[in-house]
C-alpha positions in Angstrom: 6.9 -6.3 -23.1 8.1 -2.9 -21.8 10.1 -1.7 -18.8 8.2 0.7 -16.6 8.7 2.5 -13.3 6.0 2.4 -10.6 4.9 5.9 -11.6 4.5 4.8 -15.2 2.7 1.7 -14.2 0.1 3.6 -12.2 -0.3 6.1 -14.9 -0.8 3.4 -17.5 -3.2 1.6 -15.2 -5.3 4.7 -14.7 -5.4 5.4 -18.4 -6.5 1.8 -19.2 -9.3 2.0 -16.5 -10.5 5.3 -18.0 -10.5 3.9 -21.5 -12.5 0.9 -20.4 -15.1 2.7 -18.4 -16.4 6.2 -19.0 -17.7 6.4 -15.4 -14.1 6.5 -14.0 -13.1 10.0 -12.9 -9.8 11.2 -11.5 -9.9 14.1 -9.0 -7.5 15.8 -6.6 -5.2 18.7 -6.1 -3.0 19.4 -9.2 -3.9 16.1 -10.9 -4.9 17.8 -14.1 -2.7 20.5 -15.7 0.3 19.6 -13.6 -0.2 15.8 -13.8 0.1 15.4 -10.1 3.0 16.4 -7.8 4.6 13.0 -8.6 3.4 13.1 -12.3 1.2 10.0 -11.8 -1.7 11.5 -13.7 0.5 13.1 -16.3 -1.3 13.6 -19.7 -4.6 12.2 -18.5 -6.5 15.6 -18.5 -5.1 16.4 -21.9 -6.5 13.1 -23.3 -9.7 12.7 -21.3 -10.7 16.3 -20.6 -11.4 18.5 -17.6 -14.7 16.8 -16.9 -13.0 13.5 -16.1 -9.6 14.7 -14.7 -10.6 17.3 -12.2 -8.3 19.8 -10.5 -10.0 20.2 -7.2 -9.6 23.0 -4.6 -7.2 22.4 -1.7 -9.8 20.7 0.4 -9.4 17.0 1.1 -12.7 16.8 2.9 -14.4 18.4 -0.1 -12.7 16.0 -2.5 -14.0 12.9 -0.6 -17.4 14.4 0.1 -17.8 15.1 -3.6 -16.7 11.6 -4.4 -19.4 10.1 -2.2 -22.1 11.9 -4.2 -20.5 10.8 -7.5 -20.3 7.2 -6.3 -24.0 7.3 -5.3 -24.8 8.4 -8.9 -22.9 5.5 -10.5 -19.5 7.0 -11.1 -16.2 5.5 -10.0 -14.1 8.4 -8.6 -10.4 8.0 -8.1 -9.3 10.6 -5.5 -5.7 11.5 -5.1 -4.5 12.7 -1.6 -1.4 14.6 -2.6 0.6 13.5 0.4 -0.1 11.0 3.2 -0.1 13.6 5.9 -2.8 15.6 4.1 -5.4 12.8 4.4 -6.5 13.8 7.9 -8.9 16.6 6.9 -10.7 13.9 4.9 -10.5 11.3 7.6 -14.0 12.1 8.9 -15.5 11.6 5.4 -13.6 8.4 4.9 -14.3 6.6 8.1 -17.7 8.1 8.9 -19.3 8.1 5.4 -17.3 6.3 2.7 -16.7 3.2 4.9 -20.2 2.9 6.3 -22.7 3.8 3.6 -22.8 0.4 2.0 -23.5 -1.2 5.4 -25.9 1.5 6.6 -28.0 1.2 3.4 -28.2 -2.6 3.8 -26.3 -3.1 0.7 -28.4 -0.8 -1.5 -25.7 1.9 -2.0 -22.3 1.0 -3.3 -19.2 3.1 -2.7 -16.7 2.3 -5.6 -14.2 5.0 -4.6 -10.4 4.6 -4.8 -8.4 6.8 -2.4 -4.8 7.0 -3.7 -2.3 7.9 -1.0 1.4 8.3 -1.6 2.8 7.0 1.8 6.0 6.4 3.6 9.3 8.3 3.9 12.7 8.3 2.2 12.4 11.3 -0.1 13.8 14.1 2.2 10.5 15.8 2.5 9.2 18.4 5.1 6.7 17.8 7.9 3.4 16.0 7.0 4.9 14.5 3.8 6.2 11.2 5.1 3.5 9.5 7.1 2.4 5.9 7.3 -1.3 6.0 8.3 -2.3 2.5 7.0 -3.2 0.9 10.3 -5.8 3.6 11.0 -7.6 2.7 7.8 -7.2 -1.0 8.1 -8.8 -0.8 11.5 -12.0 0.7 10.0 -14.6 -1.9 8.9 -16.0 -1.2 5.5 -12.7 -0.1 3.9 -10.4 -2.2 1.8 -6.7 -1.3 2.1 -4.0 -2.4 -0.3 -0.3 -1.4 -0.8 1.6 -2.0 -4.1 5.3 -2.4 -4.0 6.5 -2.7 -7.6 5.7 -1.3 -11.1 3.8 -4.4 -12.3 1.6 -4.6 -9.3 1.0 -0.9 -9.5 -0.3 -1.3 -13.1 -2.7 -4.2 -12.3 -3.7 -3.3 -8.8 -5.0 0.2 -9.6 -7.2 -1.2 -12.3 -8.5 -3.9 -10.0 -9.2 -1.4 -7.2 -11.2 0.8 -9.5 -13.4 -2.2 -10.6 -14.1 -3.0 -6.9 -17.5 -2.0 -5.7 -16.1 -1.3 -2.2 -14.0 1.7 -1.2 -10.3 1.0 -1.5 -7.5 2.9 0.2 -4.7 2.5 -2.3 -1.3 3.1 -0.8 1.7 3.9 -3.1 5.3 3.9 -1.7 6.4 7.3 -2.9 10.1 6.6 -2.7 9.6 3.8 -5.2 7.8 5.9 -7.8 10.8 6.5 -10.0 13.4 4.1 -8.3 13.2 0.8 -10.2 12.0 -0.6 -13.5 10.3 -3.9 -14.2 9.1 -5.6 -17.3 5.3 -5.4 -17.8 3.6 -8.2 -19.9 0.0 -7.2 -20.4 -0.9 -10.6 -21.7 -0.2 -12.3 -18.3 -3.2 -12.9 -16.0 -2.7 -10.7 -13.0 -2.8 -12.0 -9.4 -6.2 -11.2 -7.7 -6.2 -7.9 -5.7 -6.7 -9.0 -2.1 -4.0 -11.6 -2.0 -0.4 -11.8 -0.6 2.5 -13.4 -2.5 5.8 -15.2 -1.8 8.4 -13.1 -3.6 11.5 -15.1 -2.5 11.5 -18.6 -1.2 13.4 -19.8 1.8 13.5 -22.3 4.6 14.9 -20.7 7.8 12.7 -17.7 8.5 9.7 -15.8 7.0 10.1 -12.1 6.5 6.9 -10.1 5.9 6.6 -6.7 4.3 4.4 -4.5 2.2 4.9 -1.3 0.2 8.3 0.3 0.5 9.7 -2.3 2.9 9.5 -5.1 0.3 12.6 -3.9 -1.4 14.4 -3.5 1.9 13.5 -7.1 2.9 14.6 -8.5 -0.4 18.0 -6.8 0.0 18.1 -8.2 3.6 17.3 -11.7 2.4 20.1 -11.4 -0.2 22.6 -10.3 2.4 21.5 -13.1 4.8 22.1 -15.6 2.1 25.8 -14.6 2.2 25.8 -15.9 5.8 24.1 -19.2 4.8 20.6 -18.1 6.0 17.7 -18.9 3.8 15.0 -16.2 4.2 11.5 -16.4 2.7 10.0 -13.0 1.8 6.3 -12.4 1.5 4.7 -9.2 0.1 1.5 -8.9 2.0 0.0 -6.5 -0.7 -3.4 -6.4 1.1 -3.8 -5.0 4.6 -7.6 -5.2 4.9 -8.6 -7.9 4.3 -5.3 -9.7 5.3 -4.5 -12.7 3.2 -2.6 -14.8 5.6 -3.0 -18.3 4.1 0.4 -18.1 2.4 1.9 -16.6 5.6 0.7 -19.4 7.8 2.0 -22.0 5.2 5.4 -20.3 5.2 5.7 -20.0 9.0 4.7 -23.6 9.5 7.7 -24.4 7.2 10.2 -22.0 8.6 9.2 -21.8 12.3 10.1 -18.2 12.5 8.6 -14.8 11.4 9.7 -11.2 11.3 7.1 -8.5 10.3 8.3 -5.2 9.0 6.8 -1.8 8.1 7.8 1.9 8.1 5.1 2.9 10.5 6.0 2.9 14.2 5.7 -0.5 15.8 3.2 0.3 18.6 -0.3 -0.9 17.3 1.0 -1.0 13.8 0.0 -3.6 11.1 2.7 -5.9 12.5 0.8 -6.3 15.8 -2.2 -7.8 14.1 -0.1 -10.0 11.8 2.0 -11.2 14.7 -1.1 -12.0 16.8 -2.7 -14.0 14.0 0.5 -16.0 13.3 0.7 -16.8 17.0 -2.9 -17.9 17.1 -2.6 -20.1 14.0 0.9 -21.4 14.0 1.8 -21.6 17.7 3.0 -25.2 17.7 5.2 -24.5 14.6 7.0 -21.5 16.1 10.6 -21.9 17.2 10.8 -18.2 18.3 8.5 -15.3 19.1 7.2 -13.3 16.1 9.3 -10.1 16.0 8.4 -6.7 14.6 10.6 -4.1 12.9 9.3 -0.6 12.3 9.8 3.1 12.8 10.4 4.5 16.3 7.5 5.7 18.5 8.0 9.3 17.7 6.5 11.7 15.1 8.3 11.4 11.8 11.6 13.3 12.2 13.1 16.1 10.1 14.4 14.9 6.8 18.1 15.3 7.8 17.8 12.4 10.2 15.0 10.3 8.6 17.5 7.6 7.6 18.1 7.1 11.3 14.4 6.6 11.9 13.4 4.4 9.0 13.9 0.7 9.4 16.8 -0.4 7.2 18.7 -3.5 6.2 20.7 -3.6 9.4 17.6 -3.4 11.6 15.9 -6.1 9.7 18.9 -8.4 9.8 19.3 -7.7 13.6 15.7 -9.0 14.0 16.5 -12.0 11.8 19.6 -12.8 13.9 17.6 -12.5 17.1 14.9 -14.8 15.9 17.4 -17.4 14.6 19.3 -17.3 18.0 16.3 -18.7 19.9 
């Protein structure tokens, strides 16, 4: 048993995957000698060499294009996109090639590529460093999209994603990298990758989150308990495919649901989740499914990002509005 941060969990998970399979490669800008801008790949090049931990040029499209060729030849490349807002030069490769080759080849060509993307805000960064592009990838057939929220999930989920024969967009909440520690027990059987999980039980309302908003929702549920409200919190974990069985079971029990994410609300992941809940749990609902997210503007300058990001007060406001119906 050891206490680790999310950054350490991801680093240890990558190391374990590379030890277990010599076909696993890590590639991206500054992932080698520097160890990544967030130090997620720290020490890997020293231990595995420059042939397996590759410092790439500053060319995201080139990184993903190279990964496609490597995957075709039996390798399992793990590509780091240094910041979320830098993924768009590679967007064409991801949605046009990575997502479609398995289908286009009638299953003959696999694409075991993991695309690691630090996402979300809260670190006081400059423009293009605090985006939440998850809905764009979840909307693309052929891509799997997952979001870890804690150190233990980070350790297991990165290994599971690397073993997957489909391309996985792996979202990492950057403001959680060094924020909290959790105990890792490597003898425990991990939860399967494409599943959601109840992380706090309750009876009055279901609160749904993923990535950086899980911590915010747990704090909101704790605050609501002080007012006698029993809030159930679910960490979605997987955005494509969505695992909504636990969500439907929870909503049929509580009769109310609030979906949260940092991305702006319009056409965000919350829209799909709310629609699916309404379709499946209509007769159990005591109130409309509400959504809490960022405002419909580009991400603001860091000085005012705390005004833009959904926080405990905005989540609790939605909880109160739902309970008032």
